[in-house]
SERO-4910 file (N, C-alpha, C, O; in steps of 0.05 Angstrom, whole numbers):
BEGIN
 pado doro    nc1    nc2    nc3   cac1   cac2   cac3    cc1    cc2    cc3    oc1    oc2    oc3
  Unk    A     13    -23     -1      6      2      7     23     33      5     36     44     22
  Unk    A     20     38    -14     32     68    -16     23     81      9      3     80     22
  Unk    A     60    101     11     45    123     39     13    146     33      1    157     51
  Unk    A      8    147      9     -9    159      9    -40    148      9    -58    164     13
  Unk    A    -47    102      2    -61    102      4    -65    101     41    -88     95     49
  Unk    A    -44    106     59    -35     91     78    -44    110     92    -62    103    107
  Unk    A    -39    131     94    -51    162     91    -83    173     90    -98    184    106
  Unk    A    -85    162     60   -122    174     65   -137    158     85   -153    169    100
  Unk    A   -131    127     86   -142     99    102   -132    102    134   -143     87    150
  Unk    A   -116    118    141   -110    125    169   -134    148    168   -152    142    185
  Unk    A   -136    155    164   -154    187    160   -191    176    149   -212    179    161
  Unk    A   -189    172    138   -219    155    145   -233    139    163   -257    138    168
  Unk    A   -209    123    173   -206    113    213   -209    128    222   -232    127    230
  Unk    A   -193    160    232   -195    177    249   -220    183    248   -234    188    267
  Unk    A   -232    182    212   -260    202    207   -285    176    231   -299    183    250
  Unk    A   -282    152    222   -296    134    227   -296    132    267   -312    123    283
  Unk    A   -269    145    267   -271    127    311   -298    156    326   -317    155    341
  Unk    A   -280    187    304   -294    206    306   -316    207    304   -326    225    319
  Unk    A   -331    195    292   -366    196    282   -379    187    302   -396    197    316
  Unk    A   -361    153    303   -370    120    325   -376    153    359   -393    166    372
  Unk    A   -350    149    355   -342    188    387   -373    185    394   -388    173    409
  Unk    A   -369    213    363   -388    233    377   -419    221    376   -437    237    383
  Unk    A   -426    202    370   -456    194    361   -463    176    390   -486    173    399
  Unk    A   -439    163    403   -443    159    430   -461    181    446   -483    177    457
  Unk    A   -447    207    445   -436    225    456   -464    247    461   -475    259    481
  Unk    A   -469    245    432   -503    251    429   -526    241    443   -543    252    457
  Unk    A   -521    210    436   -559    191    443   -534    208    477   -545    231    478
  Unk    A   -517    210    496   -526    200    518   -515    183    530   -509    186    554
  Unk    A   -506    148    506   -499    121    515   -481    128    533   -471    150    535
  Unk    A   -477    103    550   -461     99    562   -454     63    558   -467     43    563
  Unk    A   -422     68    544   -415     44    547   -401     26    562   -396     41    581
  Unk    A   -392      6    567   -389     -3    581   -362    -11    577   -360    -28    559
  Unk    A   -331     -2    592   -308     -1    583   -305    -40    587   -286    -41    603
  Unk    A   -309    -54    584   -307    -81    562   -312    -73    544   -291    -68    532
  Unk    A   -341    -64    523   -334    -61    502   -328    -44    494   -348    -31    490
  Unk    A   -307    -29    486   -304      4    482   -266     -5    478   -249    -18    490
  Unk    A   -268      7    461   -236     10    458   -219     25    462   -221     49    458
  Unk    A   -198     11    471   -168     38    484   -164     45    462   -168     41    438
  Unk    A   -149     68    490   -141     87    470   -127     81    451   -128     88    428
  Unk    A   -101     52    473    -74     35    449    -91     25    420    -79     33    400
  Unk    A   -110     13    415   -123      7    409   -135     29    388   -147     14    372
  Unk    A   -139     55    378   -147     63    358   -136     74    344   -115     86    348
  Unk    A   -150     73    318   -126     87    298   -122    102    284   -113     93    262
  Unk    A   -125    130    286   -131    155    288   -106    170    267    -83    161    264
  Unk    A   -118    196    252    -86    200    235    -82    218    260    -96    224    279
  Unk    A    -56    225    250    -40    250    266    -53    272    258    -65    281    239
  Unk    A    -43    280    287    -47    306    297    -37    321    318    -43    326    341
  Unk    A    -16    327    299     14    340    302      7    372    295     -6    378    275
  Unk    A     19    392    314     17    421    288     51    425    288     70    414    297
  Unk    A     47    450    270     87    447    264     97    459    282    118    470    275
  Unk    A     91    463    311    114    467    327    126    448    339    147    451    350
  Unk    A    109    415    338    114    388    355    121    359    334    120    334    334
  Unk    A    131    387    312    137    360    284    110    347    283     86    347    291
  Unk    A    136    330    259    114    312    248     94    310    220    108    312    199
  Unk    A     69    307    215     81    275    198    103    278    186    107    296    169
  Unk    A    123    257    194    144    253    160    142    237    155    126    222    166
  Unk    A    156    228    134    160    215    112    169    188    124    185    189    142
  Unk    A    162    167    119    160    139    109    185    136    105    191    156     92
  Unk    A    212    118    110    225    112    102    259     98    121    259     89    144
  Unk    A    275    100    109    280     88    129    308    111    122    312    121    100
  Unk    A    328    115    152    335    132    146    360    129    173    354    124    197
  Unk    A    391    134    161    421    135    175    436    153    178    442    164    157
  Unk    A    448    164    203    452    188    205    473    177    237    470    158    252
  Unk    A    487    194    236    500    190    260    495    211    284    492    234    277
  Unk    A    493    206    305    492    214    337    517    224    332    531    218    312
  Unk    A    527    248    359    546    245    378    533    269    394    514    285    391
  Unk    A    549    263    411    550    270    456    572    274    471    590    268    457
  Unk    A    576    278    483    592    277    493    618    297    484    623    303    460
  Unk    A    633    304    508    648    326    498    677    325    489    695    341    491
  Unk    A    676    291    473    707    281    459    700    284    441    716    291    424
  Unk    A    665    281    433    669    274    406    665    251    402    688    241    398
  Unk    A    653    237    401    623    203    406    610    212    395    604    236    396
  Unk    A    598    188    377    581    187    370    574    149    361    589    130    364
  Unk    A    546    149    351    544    123    351    526    133    330    517    156    326
  Unk    A    520    107    314    502     99    283    480     90    299    479     76    320
  Unk    A    450    109    272    444     96    277    421     97    252    415    119    242
  Unk    A    411     72    245    385     69    218    360     58    236    358     39    252
  Unk    A    338     80    226    324     68    234    308     79    206    307    100    192
  Unk    A    292     48    205    268     55    192    225     66    202    207     54    214
  Unk    A    225     85    191    197    109    204    169     92    181    175     90    157
  Unk    A    152     86    186    113     85    175     99     92    198     92     82    220
  Unk    A     95    118    183     66    138    194     85    143    215     76    134    236
  Unk    A    104    152    218    121    159    247    114    148    261    100    163    276
  Unk    A    116    110    274    129     95    279    148    101    276    157    118    262
  Unk    A    169     77    299    200     69    282    189     34    289    183     22    310
  Unk    A    191     26    260    184     -2    254    217    -11    262    220    -19    285
  Unk    A    241     -9    246    254    -29    262    281     -8    269    284     11    253
  Unk    A    302     -9    294    325      1    282    354    -11    298    356    -23    320
  Unk    A    374     -2    278    399    -16    293    416      3    296    412     23    282
  Unk    A    436      3    314    451     21    324    472      6    329    468    -14    343
  Unk    A    498     11    318    524     14    309    549     26    320    559     46    308
  Unk    A    564     12    351    580     15    355    597     44    333    590     48    310
  Unk    A    624     64    353    648     72    344    662     76    343    680     84    328
  Unk    A    648     64    380    680     71    403    692     57    392    687     37    378
  Unk    A    717     70    400    741     46    392    760     32    414    776     14    412
  Unk    A    751     53    442    761     40    465    742     18    470    718     13    465
  Unk    A    760      7    483    753    -27    491    732    -19    512    712    -26    501
  Unk    A    724     -9    535    709     -3    555    678     12    536    654      6    536
  Unk    A    695     36    518    669     44    509    654     26    500    631     20    505
  Unk    A    680     13    478    662     12    457    642    -28    464    631    -41    447
  Unk    A    645    -32    490    626    -53    504    602    -37    518    580    -47    522
  Unk    A    608    -11    525    579     -8    536    568      7    515    545     14    520
  Unk    A    579     16    486    558     13    455    536      2    463    513     10    470
  Unk    A    553    -31    461    547    -45    457    519    -59    470    500    -66    456
  Unk    A    520    -60    497    497    -65    508    487    -42    499    463    -48    504
  Unk    A    485    -20    491    463      4    494    451     -9    463    427    -14    462
  Unk    A    466    -13    440    456    -28    423    445    -52    409    438    -59    387
  Unk    A    448    -63    439    427    -92    439    390    -81    458    367    -89    451
  Unk    A    396    -65    477    376    -57    491    365    -37    469    342    -42    476
  Unk    A    362    -22    452    343     -5    449    322    -12    441    299     -5    444
  Unk    A    337    -38    422    311    -42    396    272    -49    410    249    -40    404
  Unk    A    281    -67    429    263    -66    454    245    -41    469    222    -41    478
  Unk    A    267    -19    467    252      4    474    247     22    446    240     45    451
  Unk    A    249     18    424    244     48    399    214     28    382    191     33    376
  Unk    A    226     13    382    206     -3    367    184    -20    367    178    -43    375
  Unk    A    167      9    348    132      9    348    124     34    357    106     43    342
  Unk    A    131     55    381    127     78    384    141    100    363    159     95    346
  Unk    A    129    125    370    121    143    355    146    160    356    153    170    377
  Unk    A    163    164    324    187    167    338    191    204    361    210    213    374
  Unk    A    162    216    355    154    236    370    158    233    389    172    249    401
  Unk    A    148    209    403    154    193    437    170    184    456    168    184    480
  Unk    A    194    171    435    220    164    442    241    197    459    242    221    452
  Unk    A    251    186    474    274    214    488    279    181    509    268    169    527
  Unk    A    301    179    493    321    151    515    342    183    538    349    206    533
  Unk    A    345    162    564    363    175    592    382    155    584    394    152    563
  Unk    A    383    141    605    395    112    621    388     84    607    367     75    616
  Unk    A    395     75    597    391     49    584    430     33    582    453     40    576
  Unk    A    415      6    594    438    -11    591    458      5    610    478     10    596
  Unk    A    461     12    626    491     24    651    496     47    621    520     51    619
  Unk    A    484     58    605    497     77    588    482    105    599    457    105    600
  Unk    A    494    123    606    480    149    614    485    166    591    465    178    583
  Unk    A    505    168    578    516    182    552    498    166    538    474    165    545
  Unk    A    504    157    522    498    133    497    472    150    481    467    156    457
  Unk    A    459    156    509    422    154    506    437    181    479    434    185    455
  Unk    A    446    189    492    442    230    484    457    230    452    451    245    433
  Unk    A    474    214    451    482    206    411    454    192    402    450    190    378
  Unk    A    433    183    422    425    155    391    396    198    402    392    215    385
  Unk    A    391    200    416    369    226    406    380    243    396    365    256    382
  Unk    A    402    252    396    414    259    379    409    265    348    402    284    334
  Unk    A    416    236    344    416    212    317    382    224    302    373    230    279
  Unk    A    372    222    326    324    216    324    335    251    314    338    258    291
  Unk    A    340    264    333    329    298    322    340    299    292    328    314    277
  Unk    A    362    285    280    365    297    256    345    281    226    337    290    204
  Unk    A    344    258    239    333    237    222    305    255    232    303    275    219
  Unk    A    286    251    250    269    284    245    272    306    220    256    311    202
  Unk    A    295    317    224    292    343    219    292    332    178    280    344    161
  Unk    A    315    299    173    306    298    153    293    282    142    301    271    122
  Unk    A    266    277    154    233    267    138    226    284    148    202    280    144
  Unk    A    227    314    167    213    335    151    210    341    124    190    352    115
  Unk    A    231    334    111    235    347     87    249    369     81    249    377     58
***
């Protein structure tokens, strides 16, 4: 399905959900929580203002994220689909044995933390014993957002 078709389908689904909610509100019907969808499984069109980013172009992006005062960096490759991170790969760049071990642990932990998340909702702090490397990842995300914004 093309990106345009996905966006049209998502928009139509958003309109359907909005109409269903409006219908319940108009009749004063109280639905029980077991039969009503939770917020996590309702699909709607992205509602972002230009000030907080998105929507972003679907695709694969690869950048280096920089952090620290010594020019440390990590490589970040990810795939975006409807602003969601669907695939991520982190490539350590460190040459020092200790730093390389930390970056490798970080790289192994990241996919479980970010895959399936909206790119605007991801901001890593401390991961797998790393307090500095997440700053490089976050820097990479900002570069990807800028690139994906067109």
